[in-house]
TIKOL-859240 format. One record per residue (C-alpha): residue number from 1; residue in three letters; chain; x, y, z. Coordinates in steps of 0.2 Angstrom, whole numbers, plus 2048, in hexadecimal, padded with zeros to 3 digits. Layout:
# residues N
+-----+-----+----+-----+-----+-----+
|   i |  aa | ch |  c1 |  c2 |  c3 |
+-----+-----+----+-----+-----+-----+
| NUM | ALA |  A |   X |   Y |   Z |
...
+-----+-----+----+-----+-----+-----+
# end
This chain:
# residues 375
+-----+-----+----+-----+-----+-----+
|   i |  aa | ch |  c1 |  c2 |  c3 |
+-----+-----+----+-----+-----+-----+
|   1 | UNK |  A | 800 | 800 | 800 |
|   2 | UNK |  A | 807 | 811 | 7FB |
|   3 | UNK |  A | 807 | 81F | 808 |
|   4 | UNK |  A | 7FC | 82D | 804 |
|   5 | UNK |  A | 804 | 83E | 808 |
|   6 | UNK |  A | 7FB | 849 | 815 |
|   7 | UNK |  A | 7FE | 85A | 81D |
|   8 | UNK |  A | 7F4 | 856 | 82C |
|   9 | UNK |  A | 7FD | 856 | 83C |
|  10 | UNK |  A | 7F3 | 84E | 84A |
|  11 | UNK |  A | 7F7 | 84F | 85C |
|  12 | UNK |  A | 7ED | 841 | 864 |
|  13 | UNK |  A | 7ED | 83F | 877 |
|  14 | UNK |  A | 7EE | 82C | 87B |
|  15 | UNK |  A | 7F2 | 822 | 88A |
|  16 | UNK |  A | 800 | 817 | 886 |
|  17 | UNK |  A | 7FA | 805 | 885 |
|  18 | UNK |  A | 801 | 7F7 | 88F |
|  19 | UNK |  A | 80A | 7EC | 883 |
|  20 | UNK |  A | 804 | 7DA | 888 |
|  21 | UNK |  A | 80E | 7D0 | 87B |
|  22 | UNK |  A | 819 | 7D1 | 86C |
|  23 | UNK |  A | 811 | 7DB | 85E |
|  24 | UNK |  A | 80B | 7D1 | 84F |
|  25 | UNK |  A | 811 | 7DB | 840 |
|  26 | UNK |  A | 803 | 7D9 | 834 |
|  27 | UNK |  A | 80B | 7DD | 823 |
|  28 | UNK |  A | 81D | 7D7 | 825 |
|  29 | UNK |  A | 81C | 7CA | 833 |
|  30 | UNK |  A | 82B | 7C5 | 83D |
|  31 | UNK |  A | 837 | 7B7 | 83C |
|  32 | UNK |  A | 83E | 7BC | 84D |
|  33 | UNK |  A | 82E | 7BC | 858 |
|  34 | UNK |  A | 832 | 7AF | 865 |
|  35 | UNK |  A | 83A | 7B2 | 876 |
|  36 | UNK |  A | 840 | 7C3 | 87C |
|  37 | UNK |  A | 837 | 7CF | 887 |
|  38 | UNK |  A | 824 | 7CE | 887 |
|  39 | UNK |  A | 824 | 7E0 | 882 |
|  40 | UNK |  A | 81B | 7E6 | 891 |
|  41 | UNK |  A | 81C | 7F9 | 895 |
|  42 | UNK |  A | 815 | 801 | 8A4 |
|  43 | UNK |  A | 805 | 80C | 8A2 |
|  44 | UNK |  A | 809 | 81E | 89F |
|  45 | UNK |  A | 800 | 82E | 8A0 |
|  46 | UNK |  A | 7F7 | 835 | 891 |
|  47 | UNK |  A | 804 | 83C | 884 |
|  48 | UNK |  A | 804 | 845 | 874 |
|  49 | UNK |  A | 80B | 83C | 864 |
|  50 | UNK |  A | 80C | 847 | 855 |
|  51 | UNK |  A | 805 | 83C | 847 |
|  52 | UNK |  A | 808 | 83F | 834 |
|  53 | UNK |  A | 805 | 834 | 825 |
|  54 | UNK |  A | 7FA | 826 | 822 |
|  55 | UNK |  A | 7FC | 814 | 81C |
|  56 | UNK |  A | 80B | 808 | 81E |
|  57 | UNK |  A | 81D | 80B | 823 |
|  58 | UNK |  A | 828 | 7FD | 81F |
|  59 | UNK |  A | 838 | 7FA | 829 |
|  60 | UNK |  A | 844 | 7EC | 82D |
|  61 | UNK |  A | 854 | 7E7 | 835 |
|  62 | UNK |  A | 85B | 7E5 | 847 |
|  63 | UNK |  A | 852 | 7D7 | 851 |
|  64 | UNK |  A | 85B | 7DF | 860 |
|  65 | UNK |  A | 84E | 7ED | 861 |
|  66 | UNK |  A | 83F | 7E2 | 85C |
|  67 | UNK |  A | 838 | 7E3 | 86E |
|  68 | UNK |  A | 83A | 7F6 | 86F |
|  69 | UNK |  A | 833 | 7F8 | 85D |
|  70 | UNK |  A | 823 | 7ED | 863 |
|  71 | UNK |  A | 820 | 7FA | 871 |
|  72 | UNK |  A | 823 | 809 | 866 |
|  73 | UNK |  A | 818 | 802 | 858 |
|  74 | UNK |  A | 80A | 7FE | 864 |
|  75 | UNK |  A | 80A | 80F | 86C |
|  76 | UNK |  A | 80B | 818 | 85C |
|  77 | UNK |  A | 7FE | 80F | 853 |
|  78 | UNK |  A | 7F2 | 811 | 862 |
|  79 | UNK |  A | 7F4 | 824 | 860 |
|  80 | UNK |  A | 7F5 | 826 | 84D |
|  81 | UNK |  A | 7E6 | 81F | 843 |
|  82 | UNK |  A | 7E7 | 818 | 832 |
|  83 | UNK |  A | 7FA | 814 | 833 |
|  84 | UNK |  A | 804 | 804 | 834 |
|  85 | UNK |  A | 816 | 803 | 839 |
|  86 | UNK |  A | 81C | 7F2 | 833 |
|  87 | UNK |  A | 82D | 7EE | 83A |
|  88 | UNK |  A | 835 | 7DD | 835 |
|  89 | UNK |  A | 844 | 7D7 | 840 |
|  90 | UNK |  A | 84E | 7CF | 832 |
|  91 | UNK |  A | 85F | 7D3 | 83A |
|  92 | UNK |  A | 86A | 7E3 | 837 |
|  93 | UNK |  A | 872 | 7DD | 827 |
|  94 | UNK |  A | 862 | 7D8 | 81F |
|  95 | UNK |  A | 85A | 7E9 | 824 |
|  96 | UNK |  A | 868 | 7F3 | 81D |
|  97 | UNK |  A | 867 | 7EA | 80D |
|  98 | UNK |  A | 854 | 7ED | 80B |
|  99 | UNK |  A | 856 | 7FF | 80F |
| 100 | UNK |  A | 864 | 801 | 802 |
| 101 | UNK |  A | 858 | 7F9 | 7F6 |
| 102 | UNK |  A | 84B | 806 | 7F9 |
| 103 | UNK |  A | 83F | 7F9 | 800 |
| 104 | UNK |  A | 83D | 801 | 812 |
| 105 | UNK |  A | 83B | 812 | 81A |
| 106 | UNK |  A | 848 | 80F | 826 |
| 107 | UNK |  A | 853 | 801 | 82C |
| 108 | UNK |  A | 858 | 7FC | 83E |
| 109 | UNK |  A | 86B | 7F7 | 840 |
| 110 | UNK |  A | 875 | 7F3 | 850 |
| 111 | UNK |  A | 885 | 7F9 | 847 |
| 112 | UNK |  A | 887 | 809 | 83D |
| 113 | UNK |  A | 887 | 80A | 82A |
| 114 | UNK |  A | 898 | 805 | 822 |
| 115 | UNK |  A | 8A0 | 811 | 815 |
| 116 | UNK |  A | 89B | 807 | 806 |
| 117 | UNK |  A | 889 | 806 | 80D |
| 118 | UNK |  A | 889 | 819 | 80E |
| 119 | UNK |  A | 88E | 81A | 7FC |
| 120 | UNK |  A | 881 | 80E | 7F7 |
| 121 | UNK |  A | 874 | 817 | 801 |
| 122 | UNK |  A | 876 | 827 | 7F5 |
| 123 | UNK |  A | 86D | 81D | 7E7 |
| 124 | UNK |  A | 85E | 81C | 7F2 |
| 125 | UNK |  A | 85F | 82C | 7FB |
| 126 | UNK |  A | 85D | 839 | 7ED |
| 127 | UNK |  A | 869 | 847 | 7F1 |
| 128 | UNK |  A | 86D | 840 | 802 |
| 129 | UNK |  A | 874 | 830 | 80B |
| 130 | UNK |  A | 870 | 824 | 818 |
| 131 | UNK |  A | 873 | 82A | 82A |
| 132 | UNK |  A | 873 | 821 | 83B |
| 133 | UNK |  A | 868 | 827 | 849 |
| 134 | UNK |  A | 86B | 81E | 85A |
| 135 | UNK |  A | 85A | 81A | 861 |
| 136 | UNK |  A | 85C | 80A | 86C |
| 137 | UNK |  A | 86A | 805 | 878 |
| 138 | UNK |  A | 86C | 7F6 | 883 |
| 139 | UNK |  A | 877 | 7E8 | 889 |
| 140 | UNK |  A | 87B | 7D8 | 87F |
| 141 | UNK |  A | 879 | 7CB | 88C |
| 142 | UNK |  A | 883 | 7BB | 88C |
| 143 | UNK |  A | 876 | 7AE | 892 |
| 144 | UNK |  A | 879 | 79C | 897 |
| 145 | UNK |  A | 870 | 78C | 89C |
| 146 | UNK |  A | 87A | 782 | 8A9 |
| 147 | UNK |  A | 872 | 776 | 8B5 |
| 148 | UNK |  A | 876 | 77B | 8C7 |
| 149 | UNK |  A | 87F | 78B | 8C3 |
| 150 | UNK |  A | 875 | 79B | 8C4 |
| 151 | UNK |  A | 883 | 7A8 | 8C7 |
| 152 | UNK |  A | 891 | 7A8 | 8BB |
| 153 | UNK |  A | 89F | 7B4 | 8B7 |
| 154 | UNK |  A | 8AA | 7B4 | 8A8 |
| 155 | UNK |  A | 8B7 | 7C0 | 8A0 |
| 156 | UNK |  A | 8B9 | 7C5 | 88E |
| 157 | UNK |  A | 8C7 | 7B9 | 88B |
| 158 | UNK |  A | 8BE | 7AA | 892 |
| 159 | UNK |  A | 8AE | 7AF | 888 |
| 160 | UNK |  A | 8B9 | 7B1 | 878 |
| 161 | UNK |  A | 8C0 | 7A0 | 87A |
| 162 | UNK |  A | 8AF | 798 | 87E |
| 163 | UNK |  A | 8A8 | 79F | 86D |
| 164 | UNK |  A | 8B7 | 79A | 863 |
| 165 | UNK |  A | 8B6 | 788 | 86A |
| 166 | UNK |  A | 8C7 | 78A | 874 |
| 167 | UNK |  A | 8BD | 786 | 884 |
| 168 | UNK |  A | 8B1 | 778 | 882 |
| 169 | UNK |  A | 8AC | 772 | 894 |
| 170 | UNK |  A | 8A4 | 77C | 8A2 |
| 171 | UNK |  A | 8B1 | 776 | 8AF |
| 172 | UNK |  A | 8BF | 77D | 8A5 |
| 173 | UNK |  A | 8CD | 784 | 8B1 |
| 174 | UNK |  A | 8CA | 796 | 8AA |
| 175 | UNK |  A | 8B8 | 796 | 8AE |
| 176 | UNK |  A | 8BB | 78E | 8BF |
| 177 | UNK |  A | 8C8 | 79C | 8C3 |
| 178 | UNK |  A | 8BB | 7A9 | 8C0 |
| 179 | UNK |  A | 8AD | 79F | 8CA |
| 180 | UNK |  A | 8B6 | 797 | 8D9 |
| 181 | UNK |  A | 8A7 | 794 | 8E3 |
| 182 | UNK |  A | 89C | 78D | 8D5 |
| 183 | UNK |  A | 899 | 77A | 8D3 |
| 184 | UNK |  A | 89D | 779 | 8C0 |
| 185 | UNK |  A | 899 | 769 | 8B7 |
| 186 | UNK |  A | 8A3 | 761 | 8A9 |
| 187 | UNK |  A | 894 | 765 | 89D |
| 188 | UNK |  A | 899 | 768 | 88B |
| 189 | UNK |  A | 897 | 77A | 886 |
| 190 | UNK |  A | 88B | 77E | 878 |
| 191 | UNK |  A | 88F | 78F | 871 |
| 192 | UNK |  A | 881 | 797 | 866 |
| 193 | UNK |  A | 884 | 7A6 | 85A |
| 194 | UNK |  A | 87A | 7AF | 84D |
| 195 | UNK |  A | 878 | 7A7 | 83C |
| 196 | UNK |  A | 872 | 7B7 | 834 |
| 197 | UNK |  A | 87C | 7C7 | 832 |
| 198 | UNK |  A | 879 | 7D0 | 842 |
| 199 | UNK |  A | 87D | 7E0 | 84A |
| 200 | UNK |  A | 87C | 7D7 | 85B |
| 201 | UNK |  A | 88B | 7CC | 854 |
| 202 | UNK |  A | 894 | 7DB | 84F |
| 203 | UNK |  A | 893 | 7E3 | 860 |
| 204 | UNK |  A | 897 | 7D3 | 869 |
| 205 | UNK |  A | 8A6 | 7D0 | 85F |
| 206 | UNK |  A | 8AB | 7E2 | 861 |
| 207 | UNK |  A | 8AC | 7DF | 873 |
| 208 | UNK |  A | 8B6 | 7CF | 871 |
| 209 | UNK |  A | 8C2 | 7D7 | 865 |
| 210 | UNK |  A | 8C5 | 7E6 | 871 |
| 211 | UNK |  A | 8C5 | 7DE | 882 |
| 212 | UNK |  A | 8CD | 7CD | 87D |
| 213 | UNK |  A | 8D8 | 7D0 | 86E |
| 214 | UNK |  A | 8E4 | 7C2 | 871 |
| 215 | UNK |  A | 8D6 | 7B5 | 872 |
| 216 | UNK |  A | 8CA | 7BC | 864 |
| 217 | UNK |  A | 8D4 | 7BE | 854 |
| 218 | UNK |  A | 8C6 | 7C2 | 849 |
| 219 | UNK |  A | 8C0 | 7D3 | 843 |
| 220 | UNK |  A | 8AF | 7D9 | 84A |
| 221 | UNK |  A | 8A2 | 7D6 | 83D |
| 222 | UNK |  A | 88F | 7D3 | 83B |
| 223 | UNK |  A | 893 | 7C1 | 834 |
| 224 | UNK |  A | 899 | 7B4 | 841 |
| 225 | UNK |  A | 8AC | 7AF | 83F |
| 226 | UNK |  A | 8B0 | 7A5 | 84E |
| 227 | UNK |  A | 8B4 | 792 | 84D |
| 228 | UNK |  A | 8A7 | 785 | 851 |
| 229 | UNK |  A | 897 | 788 | 85B |
| 230 | UNK |  A | 886 | 787 | 855 |
| 231 | UNK |  A | 87C | 794 | 84C |
| 232 | UNK |  A | 86A | 79A | 84E |
| 233 | UNK |  A | 85F | 7A7 | 845 |
| 234 | UNK |  A | 85C | 7B7 | 84E |
| 235 | UNK |  A | 85E | 7BC | 860 |
| 236 | UNK |  A | 84E | 7B2 | 864 |
| 237 | UNK |  A | 856 | 7A2 | 85C |
| 238 | UNK |  A | 866 | 7A4 | 866 |
| 239 | UNK |  A | 85C | 7A7 | 876 |
| 240 | UNK |  A | 850 | 798 | 873 |
| 241 | UNK |  A | 85F | 78C | 870 |
| 242 | UNK |  A | 867 | 792 | 880 |
| 243 | UNK |  A | 857 | 790 | 88A |
| 244 | UNK |  A | 855 | 77E | 883 |
| 245 | UNK |  A | 866 | 777 | 884 |
| 246 | UNK |  A | 870 | 773 | 894 |
| 247 | UNK |  A | 882 | 779 | 893 |
| 248 | UNK |  A | 87D | 787 | 886 |
| 249 | UNK |  A | 883 | 799 | 885 |
| 250 | UNK |  A | 87F | 7A6 | 879 |
| 251 | UNK |  A | 87E | 7B9 | 877 |
| 252 | UNK |  A | 86E | 7C4 | 874 |
| 253 | UNK |  A | 866 | 7D4 | 87A |
| 254 | UNK |  A | 861 | 7D4 | 88D |
| 255 | UNK |  A | 84E | 7D4 | 889 |
| 256 | UNK |  A | 850 | 7C2 | 881 |
| 257 | UNK |  A | 859 | 7BC | 891 |
| 258 | UNK |  A | 84C | 7C4 | 89D |
| 259 | UNK |  A | 83D | 7BE | 892 |
| 260 | UNK |  A | 843 | 7AC | 892 |
| 261 | UNK |  A | 849 | 7AB | 8A4 |
| 262 | UNK |  A | 85B | 7A8 | 89E |
| 263 | UNK |  A | 869 | 7AD | 8AB |
| 264 | UNK |  A | 877 | 7B8 | 8A5 |
| 265 | UNK |  A | 889 | 7B9 | 8A7 |
| 266 | UNK |  A | 891 | 7C6 | 8B2 |
| 267 | UNK |  A | 8A1 | 7CE | 8AA |
| 268 | UNK |  A | 8B2 | 7CF | 8B2 |
| 269 | UNK |  A | 8B8 | 7DF | 8A9 |
| 270 | UNK |  A | 8C5 | 7E3 | 8B5 |
| 271 | UNK |  A | 8BA | 7EE | 8BF |
| 272 | UNK |  A | 8B9 | 7EC | 8D2 |
| 273 | UNK |  A | 8AA | 7E0 | 8D0 |
| 274 | UNK |  A | 8A3 | 7D6 | 8C2 |
| 275 | UNK |  A | 896 | 7DF | 8B8 |
| 276 | UNK |  A | 884 | 7D9 | 8B5 |
| 277 | UNK |  A | 87B | 7DB | 8A5 |
| 278 | UNK |  A | 86E | 7E8 | 8AA |
| 279 | UNK |  A | 867 | 7F7 | 8A1 |
| 280 | UNK |  A | 86E | 803 | 8AE |
| 281 | UNK |  A | 880 | 7FB | 8AC |
| 282 | UNK |  A | 87E | 7FC | 899 |
| 283 | UNK |  A | 879 | 80E | 89A |
| 284 | UNK |  A | 889 | 812 | 8A3 |
| 285 | UNK |  A | 893 | 80B | 894 |
| 286 | UNK |  A | 889 | 813 | 887 |
| 287 | UNK |  A | 88A | 824 | 88F |
| 288 | UNK |  A | 89C | 823 | 88D |
| 289 | UNK |  A | 89B | 821 | 87B |
| 290 | UNK |  A | 89D | 82F | 86E |
| 291 | UNK |  A | 895 | 835 | 85E |
| 292 | UNK |  A | 8A2 | 832 | 850 |
| 293 | UNK |  A | 897 | 835 | 841 |
| 294 | UNK |  A | 898 | 845 | 837 |
| 295 | UNK |  A | 88A | 851 | 833 |
| 296 | UNK |  A | 879 | 849 | 836 |
| 297 | UNK |  A | 880 | 838 | 838 |
| 298 | UNK |  A | 880 | 833 | 84A |
| 299 | UNK |  A | 88A | 823 | 84A |
| 300 | UNK |  A | 892 | 820 | 85B |
| 301 | UNK |  A | 8A2 | 818 | 861 |
| 302 | UNK |  A | 8A1 | 80D | 871 |
| 303 | UNK |  A | 8AE | 808 | 87D |
| 304 | UNK |  A | 8AD | 7F5 | 87E |
| 305 | UNK |  A | 8BC | 7F3 | 889 |
| 306 | UNK |  A | 8B7 | 7FF | 897 |
| 307 | UNK |  A | 8BC | 7FA | 8A8 |
| 308 | UNK |  A | 8B1 | 807 | 8B0 |
| 309 | UNK |  A | 8A8 | 802 | 8C0 |
| 310 | UNK |  A | 897 | 7FC | 8BC |
| 311 | UNK |  A | 898 | 7FE | 8AA |
| 312 | UNK |  A | 892 | 7EF | 89F |
| 313 | UNK |  A | 89D | 7EF | 890 |
| 314 | UNK |  A | 893 | 7E3 | 884 |
| 315 | UNK |  A | 887 | 7F0 | 87D |
| 316 | UNK |  A | 87F | 7F5 | 86D |
| 317 | UNK |  A | 877 | 804 | 866 |
| 318 | UNK |  A | 869 | 801 | 859 |
| 319 | UNK |  A | 868 | 80E | 84C |
| 320 | UNK |  A | 859 | 813 | 841 |
| 321 | UNK |  A | 861 | 816 | 830 |
| 322 | UNK |  A | 858 | 822 | 825 |
| 323 | UNK |  A | 85C | 82E | 816 |
| 324 | UNK |  A | 861 | 840 | 81C |
| 325 | UNK |  A | 85A | 846 | 80C |
| 326 | UNK |  A | 851 | 83D | 7FE |
| 327 | UNK |  A | 845 | 833 | 809 |
| 328 | UNK |  A | 836 | 82C | 800 |
| 329 | UNK |  A | 82A | 83B | 800 |
| 330 | UNK |  A | 81A | 830 | 802 |
| 331 | UNK |  A | 821 | 828 | 812 |
| 332 | UNK |  A | 82B | 837 | 819 |
| 333 | UNK |  A | 81E | 83E | 824 |
| 334 | UNK |  A | 81A | 82E | 82C |
| 335 | UNK |  A | 82D | 829 | 82E |
| 336 | UNK |  A | 831 | 83A | 837 |
| 337 | UNK |  A | 821 | 839 | 842 |
| 338 | UNK |  A | 825 | 827 | 848 |
| 339 | UNK |  A | 838 | 82A | 84A |
| 340 | UNK |  A | 834 | 83A | 853 |
| 341 | UNK |  A | 829 | 830 | 860 |
| 342 | UNK |  A | 837 | 823 | 862 |
| 343 | UNK |  A | 844 | 830 | 866 |
| 344 | UNK |  A | 838 | 83A | 871 |
| 345 | UNK |  A | 839 | 83A | 884 |
| 346 | UNK |  A | 829 | 82F | 885 |
| 347 | UNK |  A | 830 | 823 | 878 |
| 348 | UNK |  A | 841 | 821 | 880 |
| 349 | UNK |  A | 839 | 81F | 892 |
| 350 | UNK |  A | 82F | 810 | 88B |
| 351 | UNK |  A | 83F | 806 | 889 |
| 352 | UNK |  A | 845 | 803 | 89A |
| 353 | UNK |  A | 838 | 7F6 | 89F |
| 354 | UNK |  A | 83C | 7EC | 890 |
| 355 | UNK |  A | 84E | 7EA | 894 |
| 356 | UNK |  A | 855 | 7F8 | 889 |
| 357 | UNK |  A | 85F | 808 | 88D |
| 358 | UNK |  A | 859 | 819 | 887 |
| 359 | UNK |  A | 866 | 823 | 87D |
| 360 | UNK |  A | 86F | 830 | 887 |
| 361 | UNK |  A | 867 | 841 | 888 |
| 362 | UNK |  A | 874 | 84A | 87E |
| 363 | UNK |  A | 874 | 83E | 870 |
| 364 | UNK |  A | 861 | 83B | 86F |
| 365 | UNK |  A | 85F | 84E | 86E |
| 366 | UNK |  A | 86A | 84E | 85E |
| 367 | UNK |  A | 85F | 840 | 857 |
| 368 | UNK |  A | 84F | 84A | 859 |
| 369 | UNK |  A | 857 | 859 | 850 |
| 370 | UNK |  A | 85D | 84E | 842 |
| 371 | UNK |  A | 84C | 845 | 840 |
| 372 | UNK |  A | 844 | 856 | 83F |
| 373 | UNK |  A | 84F | 85B | 830 |
| 374 | UNK |  A | 84C | 84B | 826 |
| 375 | UNK |  A | 846 | 84F | 814 |
+-----+-----+----+-----+-----+-----+
# end
């Protein structure tokens, strides 16, 4: 369905609905709709969402932000009649490709556009180019399933060796050293990684590369490069396999751990105490990041090797990727309206209960200004 232009700007007061489950995306569907957070958000006071446009807005990409997107779409569609925001969590790599092919209004990606992708975007963004707007933050949890062990600490080097098949038993001396009081069984380790190209993988391997360079010899990338292990599609696929297999370990966004009741690893970063995977601890790490993009591009650089007290270093920032100029005129109003809501104080505050970290104030303010300038 093509979007019909409209000059109407409607401010509709609504009570943000309680999201009782993962949203069923009617037009595009979802290949990543199992596991994860249940998408619930607390009831909020009435608020104004400025609606603009009608019809369908298609978007795809990061499965990391799926549960956040469910909340945003639910709230936005409750406020704005006659619109559908159809977000398909196909993974960051697939989302970027669809955007570069002109199939979607925006893409979600857990890593910023590469130089060659920016060049490709100029063919879609007439007179402009693709830019990165940081919208969602949060921890990438290392979840595990090990009978009799509900408290586990690992460091970057040990994690790197586990995911590169250099450590294969749970009672390995390196794990024992980090967990002297744990009754570790000799169970075989089953390490699960993403089969699809994923920004979550990119950020996870950025951490391994930065914090354990001697143990992790591969360059960070969306595609998995480690030896051995088992693959699964999407964050939900990795989480499901960890939940269902004793001895399993995997990486996924915190919401997939909490939603599935999967315990998460504490990280020995060199700080005074091991650091838990929490929204608060991830926020400390994200706040230490900086914007390195130029102009309207707000790509960030994160410190994956931080040893700051209470800072959880395996974090990701999910970007909404749009054209700075040359957006589809028929969908521009709806794109700007929806992204304005997601970047608003209301949109950002809806994230915490779902296991996500709001983008720091100084950066999200720049995001709002940039969205307003999209053309």
